[in-house]
Kinemage of the C-alpha trace (Angstrom):
@kinemage 1
@onewidth
@group {chain A} dominant
@subgroup {mainchain}
@vectorlist {calphas} color= white
{ca unk a 1} P 0.096 0.315 -0.113
{ca unk a 2} L 3.041 2.750 1.078
{ca unk a 3} L 4.414 1.707 -2.505
{ca unk a 4} L 1.207 1.979 -4.474
{ca unk a 5} L 0.691 5.400 -2.297
{ca unk a 6} L 4.192 6.725 -3.317
{ca unk a 7} L 3.859 5.470 -6.920
{ca unk a 8} L 0.989 7.698 -6.875
{ca unk a 9} L 2.677 10.885 -5.344
{ca unk a 10} L 5.187 10.566 -7.461
{ca unk a 11} L 3.623 9.999 -10.253
{ca unk a 12} L 1.329 13.480 -9.247
{ca unk a 13} L 4.384 15.066 -9.334
{ca unk a 14} L 5.360 14.011 -12.525
{ca unk a 15} L 2.431 15.287 -14.145
{ca unk a 16} L 2.543 18.415 -11.814
{ca unk a 17} L 5.740 19.322 -13.713
{ca unk a 18} L 4.492 18.028 -17.366
{ca unk a 19} L 1.939 20.424 -16.571
{ca unk a 20} L 4.684 23.292 -14.942
{ca unk a 21} L 6.935 22.369 -17.955
{ca unk a 22} L 4.622 23.055 -20.728
{ca unk a 23} L 3.490 26.392 -19.116
{ca unk a 24} L 6.168 27.640 -18.465
{ca unk a 25} L 7.099 26.177 -22.166
{ca unk a 26} L 4.499 28.642 -23.848
{ca unk a 27} L 5.503 31.429 -21.369
{ca unk a 28} L 9.117 31.186 -23.032
{ca unk a 29} L 7.743 31.116 -26.474
{ca unk a 30} L 5.068 34.166 -25.910
{ca unk a 31} L 7.929 36.461 -24.080
{ca unk a 32} L 10.227 35.074 -27.045
{ca unk a 33} L 8.132 35.922 -29.480
{ca unk a 34} L 7.467 39.226 -28.291
{ca unk a 35} L 11.188 40.230 -28.658
{ca unk a 36} L 11.679 38.643 -31.587
{ca unk a 37} L 8.691 41.225 -33.205
{ca unk a 38} L 10.308 44.394 -31.150
{ca unk a 39} L 13.207 43.542 -32.891
{ca unk a 40} L 11.549 43.046 -36.550
{ca unk a 41} L 9.691 45.892 -35.678
{ca unk a 42} L 12.856 47.869 -35.098
{ca unk a 43} L 14.684 46.246 -38.281
{ca unk a 44} L 10.725 47.223 -40.650
{ca unk a 45} L 11.206 50.681 -38.979
{ca unk a 46} L 14.605 52.086 -40.327
{ca unk a 47} L 14.106 49.165 -43.452
{ca unk a 48} L 10.981 51.524 -44.328
{ca unk a 49} L 13.071 54.919 -43.380
{ca unk a 50} L 16.383 54.166 -45.363
{ca unk a 51} L 15.186 55.512 -48.979
{ca unk a 52} L 14.152 59.080 -46.883
{ca unk a 53} L 17.387 58.686 -44.883
{ca unk a 54} L 19.190 57.907 -47.998
{ca unk a 55} L 17.712 60.788 -49.756
{ca unk a 56} L 17.267 63.465 -47.142
{ca unk a 57} L 20.982 65.801 -45.943
{ca unk a 58} L 22.324 67.672 -43.469
{ca unk a 59} L 19.380 68.685 -40.676
{ca unk a 60} L 16.681 67.117 -42.690
{ca unk a 61} L 18.494 63.769 -42.369
{ca unk a 62} L 19.156 64.390 -38.661
{ca unk a 63} L 15.423 65.291 -38.145
{ca unk a 64} L 14.979 61.806 -39.271
{ca unk a 65} L 17.282 59.647 -37.121
{ca unk a 66} L 16.095 61.497 -34.367
{ca unk a 67} L 12.397 60.270 -35.243
{ca unk a 68} L 13.188 56.858 -36.109
{ca unk a 69} L 14.924 56.671 -32.521
{ca unk a 70} L 12.495 58.398 -31.206
{ca unk a 71} L 9.868 55.473 -32.366
{ca unk a 72} L 12.093 52.399 -31.536
{ca unk a 73} L 12.676 53.450 -28.207
{ca unk a 74} L 8.980 54.923 -27.680
{ca unk a 75} L 8.271 50.831 -28.550
{ca unk a 76} L 11.056 49.445 -26.131
{ca unk a 77} L 9.683 51.324 -23.587
{ca unk a 78} L 6.530 50.078 -24.173
{ca unk a 79} L 7.373 46.686 -25.039
{ca unk a 80} L 9.469 45.583 -22.095
{ca unk a 81} L 7.999 47.416 -19.544
{ca unk a 82} L 4.719 45.738 -19.809
{ca unk a 83} L 6.495 42.139 -20.542
{ca unk a 84} L 9.358 43.427 -16.861
{ca unk a 85} L 11.324 40.907 -15.412
{ca unk a 86} L 15.145 39.536 -16.950
{ca unk a 87} L 14.595 41.556 -20.133
{ca unk a 88} L 13.348 44.839 -18.703
{ca unk a 89} L 16.170 44.961 -16.957
{ca unk a 90} L 18.280 44.611 -19.316
{ca unk a 91} L 16.190 47.760 -21.113
{ca unk a 92} L 16.931 49.413 -17.447
{ca unk a 93} L 20.408 49.101 -18.322
{ca unk a 94} L 20.488 50.604 -22.385
{ca unk a 95} L 18.607 53.414 -20.722
{ca unk a 96} L 21.542 54.848 -18.762
{ca unk a 97} L 24.471 53.079 -20.468
{ca unk a 98} L 24.000 53.085 -23.666
{ca unk a 99} L 26.414 54.804 -26.247
{ca unk a 100} L 25.188 57.807 -28.981
{ca unk a 101} L 21.712 58.074 -27.324
{ca unk a 102} L 20.546 61.726 -27.736
{ca unk a 103} L 19.006 63.387 -24.438
{ca unk a 104} L 15.059 62.943 -25.884
{ca unk a 105} L 15.700 59.381 -27.166
{ca unk a 106} L 17.387 58.363 -23.230
{ca unk a 107} L 14.430 59.996 -21.614
{ca unk a 108} L 12.198 57.761 -23.484
{ca unk a 109} L 13.682 54.644 -22.118
{ca unk a 110} L 14.694 56.266 -18.904
{ca unk a 111} L 10.751 54.990 -17.927
{ca unk a 112} L 12.312 52.032 -17.498
{ca unk a 113} L 13.825 53.194 -14.873
{ca unk a 114} L 10.827 53.974 -12.563
{ca unk a 115} L 7.873 54.530 -14.096
{ca unk a 116} L 6.279 51.625 -15.906
{ca unk a 117} L 2.684 50.417 -16.382
{ca unk a 118} L 1.970 48.821 -13.249
{ca unk a 119} L -0.638 45.695 -12.164
{ca unk a 120} L -4.127 46.425 -11.453
{ca unk a 121} L -5.212 47.212 -7.408
{ca unk a 122} L -7.232 43.917 -7.037
{ca unk a 123} L -3.797 41.902 -8.053
{ca unk a 124} L -1.522 43.732 -5.425
{ca unk a 125} L -4.523 43.157 -2.907
{ca unk a 126} L -4.591 39.627 -3.384
{ca unk a 127} L -0.333 39.379 -3.057
{ca unk a 128} L -1.627 41.034 0.291
{ca unk a 129} L -3.745 39.133 1.702
{ca unk a 130} L -1.806 35.586 0.602
{ca unk a 131} L 1.850 37.196 2.047
{ca unk a 132} L 0.584 38.781 5.286
{ca unk a 133} L -3.059 36.945 5.834
{ca unk a 134} L -5.156 39.939 5.240
{ca unk a 135} L -6.292 42.259 2.532
{ca unk a 136} L -4.503 45.399 2.914
{ca unk a 137} L -7.010 47.381 4.141
{ca unk a 138} L -7.263 45.304 7.200
{ca unk a 139} L -3.587 44.904 7.264
{ca unk a 140} L -2.263 49.143 7.705
{ca unk a 141} L -4.369 51.775 9.138
{ca unk a 142} L -4.256 53.561 5.701
{ca unk a 143} L -3.456 51.479 2.005
{ca unk a 144} L -2.978 53.712 -0.856
{ca unk a 145} L -3.989 51.147 -4.418
{ca unk a 146} L -2.815 53.310 -6.428
{ca unk a 147} L 1.550 52.891 -6.712
{ca unk a 148} L 4.041 55.466 -6.626
{ca unk a 149} L 6.654 53.369 -8.293
{ca unk a 150} L 6.577 50.461 -10.391
{ca unk a 151} L 9.709 48.108 -12.038
{ca unk a 152} L 10.872 44.971 -13.638
{ca unk a 153} L 9.618 42.548 -10.329
{ca unk a 154} L 7.330 44.415 -8.344
{ca unk a 155} L 5.763 47.903 -7.460
{ca unk a 156} L 5.837 50.284 -4.757
{ca unk a 157} L 2.490 51.464 -2.480
{ca unk a 158} L 2.666 53.843 0.044
{ca unk a 159} L 0.998 52.981 3.727
{ca unk a 160} L 0.021 54.009 7.450
{ca unk a 161} L 0.726 51.295 9.811
{ca unk a 162} L -1.362 50.679 12.640
{ca unk a 163} L 1.219 52.328 15.270
{ca unk a 164} L 1.718 55.645 12.707
{ca unk a 165} L 4.351 55.206 10.742
{ca unk a 166} L 4.327 55.522 7.140
{ca unk a 167} L 5.724 53.075 4.665
{ca unk a 168} L 6.478 51.480 1.327
{ca unk a 169} L 5.413 48.505 0.274
{ca unk a 170} L 7.017 46.471 -2.177
{ca unk a 171} L 4.464 43.796 -3.739
{ca unk a 172} L 5.671 41.289 -6.366
{ca unk a 173} L 3.878 40.766 -9.600
{ca unk a 174} L 1.621 37.418 -9.140
{ca unk a 175} L 3.601 35.022 -12.180
{ca unk a 176} L 6.666 37.281 -12.179
{ca unk a 177} L 8.865 34.127 -11.343
{ca unk a 178} L 7.114 32.063 -14.103
{ca unk a 179} L 7.974 35.190 -16.402
{ca unk a 180} L 11.885 35.541 -15.211
{ca unk a 181} L 11.759 31.648 -15.429
{ca unk a 182} L 11.196 31.200 -18.973
{ca unk a 183} L 13.666 34.280 -19.674
{ca unk a 184} L 16.192 32.455 -17.776
{ca unk a 185} L 15.648 29.122 -20.247
{ca unk a 186} L 15.233 30.627 -23.097
{ca unk a 187} L 19.094 30.987 -23.375
{ca unk a 188} L 19.181 31.504 -27.106
{ca unk a 189} L 16.706 34.825 -26.343
{ca unk a 190} L 18.464 35.749 -23.781
{ca unk a 191} L 22.428 35.432 -25.788
{ca unk a 192} L 21.538 37.148 -29.042
{ca unk a 193} L 19.969 40.490 -26.641
{ca unk a 194} L 23.682 39.821 -24.674
{ca unk a 195} L 25.498 39.511 -27.371
{ca unk a 196} L 24.119 42.949 -28.665
{ca unk a 197} L 24.979 44.568 -25.108
{ca unk a 198} L 27.920 42.580 -24.375
{ca unk a 199} L 29.765 40.849 -27.594
{ca unk a 200} L 33.569 40.750 -25.742
{ca unk a 201} L 31.965 38.856 -22.766
{ca unk a 202} L 31.722 35.108 -22.137
{ca unk a 203} L 27.451 35.412 -22.600
{ca unk a 204} L 27.492 31.356 -20.722
{ca unk a 205} L 29.336 33.185 -17.684
{ca unk a 206} L 26.616 36.246 -18.229
{ca unk a 207} L 24.092 34.246 -17.864
{ca unk a 208} L 24.946 32.443 -15.100
{ca unk a 209} L 25.416 35.133 -13.130
{ca unk a 210} L 22.283 36.780 -14.381
{ca unk a 211} L 19.900 33.434 -13.527
{ca unk a 212} L 21.882 33.456 -9.203
{ca unk a 213} L 21.415 37.144 -9.217
{ca unk a 214} L 17.729 37.442 -10.322
{ca unk a 215} L 16.512 34.436 -9.071
{ca unk a 216} L 17.891 35.787 -5.394
{ca unk a 217} L 15.814 39.105 -6.010
{ca unk a 218} L 12.713 36.936 -6.407
{ca unk a 219} L 12.848 36.441 -2.628
{ca unk a 220} L 12.169 39.609 -1.012
{ca unk a 221} L 13.231 38.110 2.599
{ca unk a 222} L 16.829 38.092 1.025
{ca unk a 223} L 16.208 42.075 -0.609
{ca unk a 224} L 15.389 42.611 3.349
{ca unk a 225} L 18.444 40.646 4.864
{ca unk a 226} L 20.047 43.055 2.354
{ca unk a 227} L 18.757 46.215 3.119
{ca unk a 228} L 19.288 45.571 7.130
{ca unk a 229} L 23.041 44.855 6.368
{ca unk a 230} L 23.320 48.671 4.511
{ca unk a 231} L 20.892 50.207 6.939
{ca unk a 232} L 23.070 49.497 9.864
{ca unk a 233} L 25.859 49.990 8.292
{ca unk a 234} L 25.310 53.350 7.413
{ca unk a 235} L 22.748 54.582 10.459
{ca unk a 236} L 23.539 58.228 11.142
{ca unk a 237} L 25.655 58.741 8.565
{ca unk a 238} L 25.340 62.367 6.819
{ca unk a 239} L 24.749 61.655 3.294
{ca unk a 240} L 24.007 58.336 2.425
{ca unk a 241} L 20.394 57.291 3.968
{ca unk a 242} L 19.496 53.552 3.415
{ca unk a 243} L 15.580 53.280 4.945
{ca unk a 244} L 14.566 50.182 8.091
{ca unk a 245} L 13.058 47.777 7.285
{ca unk a 246} L 9.799 46.971 9.107
{ca unk a 247} L 9.930 42.883 10.012
{ca unk a 248} L 6.850 42.177 11.058
{ca unk a 249} L 5.378 43.237 7.497
{ca unk a 250} L 7.799 41.250 5.061
{ca unk a 251} L 7.720 38.417 3.517
{ca unk a 252} L 9.237 36.514 0.499
{ca unk a 253} L 6.676 38.185 -1.674
{ca unk a 254} L 6.145 41.622 0.067
{ca unk a 255} L 8.680 44.089 1.775
{ca unk a 256} L 7.798 46.815 3.978
{ca unk a 257} L 10.094 49.587 4.353
{ca unk a 258} L 10.145 53.238 5.923
{ca unk a 259} L 8.996 55.461 3.263
{ca unk a 260} L 11.116 58.184 1.682
{ca unk a 261} L 10.239 61.403 0.003
{ca unk a 262} L 12.934 62.943 -2.205
{ca unk a 263} L 13.677 64.037 -5.769
{ca unk a 264} L 13.947 61.407 -8.400
{ca unk a 265} L 17.049 61.770 -10.977
{ca unk a 266} L 15.543 63.713 -14.011
{ca unk a 267} L 14.558 66.346 -11.534
{ca unk a 268} L 18.268 66.489 -9.494
{ca unk a 269} L 19.234 67.089 -13.665
{ca unk a 270} L 16.816 70.712 -13.193
{ca unk a 271} L 19.150 71.671 -10.333
{ca unk a 272} L 22.232 73.626 -9.862
{ca unk a 273} L 26.106 72.442 -10.965
{ca unk a 274} L 26.495 72.654 -6.551
{ca unk a 275} L 23.948 70.328 -6.079
{ca unk a 276} L 24.523 67.497 -8.680
{ca unk a 277} L 28.198 67.603 -7.819
{ca unk a 278} L 26.816 67.129 -4.528
{ca unk a 279} L 24.966 64.482 -5.296
{ca unk a 280} L 27.674 63.068 -7.036
{ca unk a 281} L 29.978 62.276 -4.390
{ca unk a 282} L 27.397 60.560 -2.155
{ca unk a 283} L 26.507 58.336 -4.473
{ca unk a 284} L 30.450 57.693 -5.644
{ca unk a 285} L 31.008 57.270 -2.128
{ca unk a 286} L 27.720 54.803 -0.619
{ca unk a 287} L 29.420 52.767 -3.922
{ca unk a 288} L 32.765 52.720 -2.999
{ca unk a 289} L 32.428 52.279 0.701
{ca unk a 290} L 30.156 49.612 0.749
{ca unk a 291} L 32.561 47.664 -1.677
{ca unk a 292} L 35.291 47.865 0.411
{ca unk a 293} L 33.807 48.532 3.966
{ca unk a 294} L 31.153 45.728 3.732
{ca unk a 295} L 32.309 43.796 0.350
{ca unk a 296} L 29.569 44.426 -1.020
{ca unk a 297} L 27.459 46.493 -3.259
{ca unk a 298} L 23.905 47.204 -5.024
{ca unk a 299} L 24.233 45.557 -8.211
{ca unk a 300} L 21.566 47.237 -9.913
{ca unk a 301} L 22.936 50.892 -9.592
{ca unk a 302} L 20.651 52.954 -11.922
{ca unk a 303} L 19.161 56.514 -11.392
{ca unk a 304} L 15.995 55.197 -10.482
{ca unk a 305} L 16.886 53.575 -7.080
{ca unk a 306} L 18.222 57.298 -5.745
{ca unk a 307} L 16.039 59.863 -4.295
{ca unk a 308} L 17.828 63.143 -3.796
{ca unk a 309} L 17.516 65.747 -0.958
{ca unk a 310} L 19.652 68.654 -2.053
{ca unk a 311} L 23.175 68.873 -0.154
{ca unk a 312} L 24.482 66.239 -0.705
{ca unk a 313} L 22.406 63.756 0.920
{ca unk a 314} L 20.849 60.808 -1.154
{ca unk a 315} L 18.528 57.541 -0.023
{ca unk a 316} L 19.835 54.515 -1.509
{ca unk a 317} L 16.504 52.111 -2.916
{ca unk a 318} L 16.255 48.208 -3.568
{ca unk a 319} L 18.847 46.274 -2.688
{ca unk a 320} L 17.355 43.458 -4.111
{ca unk a 321} L 20.357 42.870 -6.458
{ca unk a 322} L 22.975 42.950 -3.833
{ca unk a 323} L 26.299 41.040 -4.737
{ca unk a 324} L 28.355 40.573 -1.562
{ca unk a 325} L 32.436 39.474 -1.792
{ca unk a 326} L 34.778 37.346 0.003
{ca unk a 327} L 38.424 38.887 1.226
{ca unk a 328} L 39.602 36.666 -1.188
{ca unk a 329} L 37.540 37.721 -4.035
{ca unk a 330} L 37.986 41.696 -3.065
{ca unk a 331} L 42.002 41.240 -2.819
{ca unk a 332} L 43.197 41.123 -6.315
{ca unk a 333} L 40.418 44.780 -7.503
{ca unk a 334} L 41.777 45.973 -4.401
{ca unk a 335} L 46.230 45.347 -5.338
{ca unk a 336} L 44.975 46.221 -9.044
{ca unk a 337} L 43.994 49.708 -7.651
{ca unk a 338} L 46.653 50.224 -5.627
{ca unk a 339} L 49.611 48.917 -8.633
{ca unk a 340} L 47.909 51.545 -10.914
{ca unk a 341} L 47.187 53.922 -8.465
{ca unk a 342} L 49.270 54.233 -5.832
{ca unk a 343} L 52.754 52.191 -6.329
{ca unk a 344} L 52.652 52.580 -10.161
{ca unk a 345} L 53.994 49.716 -10.928
{ca unk a 346} L 52.500 48.061 -13.358
{ca unk a 347} L 54.154 44.504 -14.045
{ca unk a 348} L 52.398 44.152 -10.735
{ca unk a 349} L 49.152 45.158 -11.613
{ca unk a 350} L 49.400 43.168 -15.127
{ca unk a 351} L 49.456 40.108 -12.395
{ca unk a 352} L 46.753 41.297 -10.422
{ca unk a 353} L 44.961 40.830 -13.569
{ca unk a 354} L 46.179 37.176 -14.640
{ca unk a 355} L 45.773 36.243 -10.827
{ca unk a 356} L 42.370 37.330 -10.911
{ca unk a 357} L 41.362 35.278 -14.150
{ca unk a 358} L 41.030 39.049 -16.272
{ca unk a 359} L 43.801 38.926 -18.023
{ca unk a 360} L 45.284 35.280 -19.884
{ca unk a 361} L 48.602 34.053 -18.078
{ca unk a 362} L 51.848 35.219 -20.346
{ca unk a 363} L 49.794 36.535 -23.346
{ca unk a 364} L 51.758 37.774 -26.367
{ca unk a 365} L 51.405 41.702 -25.023
{ca unk a 366} L 53.699 44.012 -23.704
{ca unk a 367} L 52.446 45.449 -20.424
{ca unk a 368} L 52.176 49.175 -21.732
{ca unk a 369} L 49.821 47.725 -23.859
{ca unk a 370} L 47.754 46.117 -21.267
{ca unk a 371} L 48.306 49.774 -19.326
{ca unk a 372} L 47.485 51.570 -22.228
{ca unk a 373} L 43.765 49.717 -22.220
{ca unk a 374} L 43.211 48.977 -19.432
{ca unk a 375} L 44.027 51.753 -17.310
{ca unk a 376} L 41.155 53.838 -19.101
{ca unk a 377} L 38.801 52.116 -16.158
{ca unk a 378} L 41.220 54.495 -13.700
{ca unk a 379} L 41.490 57.231 -15.340
{ca unk a 380} L 39.454 59.536 -12.633
{ca unk a 381} L 41.638 58.418 -10.573
{ca unk a 382} L 44.896 57.785 -11.348
{ca unk a 383} L 46.342 61.525 -10.853
{ca unk a 384} L 44.987 63.734 -7.716
{ca unk a 385} L 42.862 66.965 -10.038
{ca unk a 386} L 39.770 67.969 -10.308
{ca unk a 387} L 37.642 66.817 -12.799
{ca unk a 388} L 34.386 66.500 -14.774
{ca unk a 389} L 33.299 63.762 -15.536
{ca unk a 390} L 31.346 64.515 -18.868
{ca unk a 391} L 28.906 62.181 -20.852
{ca unk a 392} L 31.720 61.917 -23.395
{ca unk a 393} L 33.829 60.249 -20.756
{ca unk a 394} L 31.335 58.099 -19.510
{ca unk a 395} L 31.217 56.633 -23.174
{ca unk a 396} L 34.642 56.041 -23.439
{ca unk a 397} L 34.833 54.084 -20.910
{ca unk a 398} L 31.477 52.543 -22.302
{ca unk a 399} L 33.146 51.998 -25.893
{ca unk a 400} L 36.149 50.889 -24.587
{ca unk a 401} L 34.412 48.148 -22.237
{ca unk a 402} L 32.965 46.538 -25.166
{ca unk a 403} L 35.449 46.972 -27.491
{ca unk a 404} L 36.022 44.360 -29.726
{ca unk a 405} L 39.021 45.165 -31.327
{ca unk a 406} L 41.131 46.147 -28.726
{ca unk a 407} L 43.933 44.021 -28.660
{ca unk a 408} L 43.862 42.742 -25.053
{ca unk a 409} L 40.356 41.117 -26.045
{ca unk a 410} L 41.274 37.702 -27.322
{ca unk a 411} L 43.206 37.388 -24.203
{ca unk a 412} L 40.774 38.721 -21.983
{ca unk a 413} L 37.877 37.681 -19.595
{ca unk a 414} L 35.893 38.574 -16.800
{ca unk a 415} L 35.326 35.686 -14.280
{ca unk a 416} L 31.806 35.308 -13.103
{ca unk a 417} L 32.493 36.767 -9.641
{ca unk a 418} L 32.787 40.605 -11.008
{ca unk a 419} L 30.646 40.108 -13.804
{ca unk a 420} L 28.338 41.981 -11.252
{ca unk a 421} L 30.665 43.993 -10.177
{ca unk a 422} L 32.195 45.732 -13.312
{ca unk a 423} L 28.801 47.722 -13.422
{ca unk a 424} L 30.794 49.962 -11.965
{ca unk a 425} L 32.052 51.050 -15.186
{ca unk a 426} L 29.268 51.364 -17.132
{ca unk a 427} L 26.719 52.373 -14.544
{ca unk a 428} L 27.884 54.692 -11.775
{ca unk a 429} L 30.387 56.980 -14.518
{ca unk a 430} L 26.985 56.728 -16.631
{ca unk a 431} L 25.115 58.533 -13.582
{ca unk a 432} L 28.158 60.533 -13.059
{ca unk a 433} L 28.649 61.694 -16.716
{ca unk a 434} L 24.986 62.357 -17.027
{ca unk a 435} L 25.383 64.948 -14.191
{ca unk a 436} L 28.191 66.467 -15.575
{ca unk a 437} L 29.889 65.847 -11.434
{ca unk a 438} L 32.767 67.866 -10.678
{ca unk a 439} L 35.400 66.610 -7.955
{ca unk a 440} L 38.933 65.790 -7.187
{ca unk a 441} L 37.480 61.916 -7.148
{ca unk a 442} L 41.090 60.821 -6.366
{ca unk a 443} L 41.630 62.843 -3.210
{ca unk a 444} L 37.783 61.466 -2.584
{ca unk a 445} L 39.264 57.742 -3.474
{ca unk a 446} L 42.132 58.046 -1.125
{ca unk a 447} L 39.630 58.487 1.674
{ca unk a 448} L 38.222 55.211 1.242
{ca unk a 449} L 40.634 52.861 -0.653
{ca unk a 450} L 41.830 50.739 2.689
{ca unk a 451} L 45.376 51.147 1.850
{ca unk a 452} L 45.751 54.931 1.942
{ca unk a 453} L 43.188 55.858 4.220
{ca unk a 454} L 43.537 59.855 3.703
{ca unk a 455} L 42.479 62.366 5.346
{ca unk a 456} L 39.107 64.283 4.643
{ca unk a 457} L 39.207 66.477 1.650
{ca unk a 458} L 36.229 67.787 1.032
{ca unk a 459} L 33.081 69.079 3.785
{ca unk a 460} L 31.743 65.854 2.875
{ca unk a 461} L 34.218 63.876 3.668
{ca unk a 462} L 34.658 65.864 6.444
{ca unk a 463} L 30.898 65.037 7.975
{ca unk a 464} L 31.540 61.492 7.405
{ca unk a 465} L 35.378 61.441 9.586
{ca unk a 466} L 33.185 62.718 12.301
{ca unk a 467} L 30.367 59.828 12.129
{ca unk a 468} L 33.517 57.316 11.375
{ca unk a 469} L 34.811 58.204 14.455
{ca unk a 470} L 31.774 58.409 16.989
{ca unk a 471} L 30.813 54.568 15.834
{ca unk a 472} L 34.461 53.658 16.266
{ca unk a 473} L 34.064 54.963 19.712
{ca unk a 474} L 30.537 53.389 20.577
{ca unk a 475} L 32.203 49.949 18.954
{ca unk a 476} L 35.156 50.083 21.743
């Protein structure tokens, strides 16, 4: 009888797995078809416009190019925004790192950062009911059914708790786990998209790392843990704020935190250059202080995850895609920076590249060639000087990052452990370039680098040093 029961159970499990497999297969087919249709529409659009472009000249040709690009950007933003999941994340990256985009096209794509079509109030309420055991109107003293932000995996609602706290409640889209599974299982589609965005990289390693990080992001309990980790470290920081998690209202598909208000990136871009410089310095300090002190950083650094308050104060949101490094993994990065920027020992820089797996040992390249082609990623901090990070500067990094014609590229590799880390090079500097941020980035880096620990170089640095001294006294 037990064997019969076990057999029935096994048969049922196989049947359920088959149903799920068929469902995922259909979903993968549908999402893949939508993406291919998006690509086909873009190709047809440019094919139809080619005769006019060929016949036009000067400013008229530029207007036609711009109109075509705008139509395509609108189509991308609408299609990927509706699809959400992994493909929307790729669209988000394109919205702030693509080289050569006009401001209006970039603005259209930037809708993918924080303003995509939301799910219905009824669906959001259903998730709250399933996760917290009651409708949102009972779980919270007040609940706003209209979301304040919608992104690739979930959307955010305002609410007031029964003890009077204003909170932000992120609710995961129903079915998004299946949609992401369909995207990740559609290896051919992902390879096609990633070869466009990262032609020189090991696409297999990219997909493997993307799979691991995105699947982690589906579990909001992990996101809550990450956010607690960052919030505890930055507690009381004069410029950096991470909202606290409300533990009793956070589950696998719902995460509740303190409500943070502030200006979005588009509004910051209209502020004075001084304010933009201060905001950029805070973002820079957050990224590298987190990396060197916490051995972690937020792997989703797009502008939709920042709120700006003026005077250099910035709130950082969304800790679902966090990469944690072991000391062993971080050591080669530390050694590369030290060898390139402090010791000026280029042979040691090359050895660090080889040890970490970035460069094939004994590659037939001179060390001067290696430094010339990879040193661009350290240009902002190799010398102590006041430097404005322009859009051209950021674009040069992007071009070098994806330069398939570089003599170093045939012998270069991006180890899986560092794939998410490399988004600093394209993500952070794209943000700084948008702001035309000006600072002496080297002296700020000297404050943060553990092998230098230089004195404060800016008023924000002085405030941060006082905060760190206070933490040290409390620890003792």
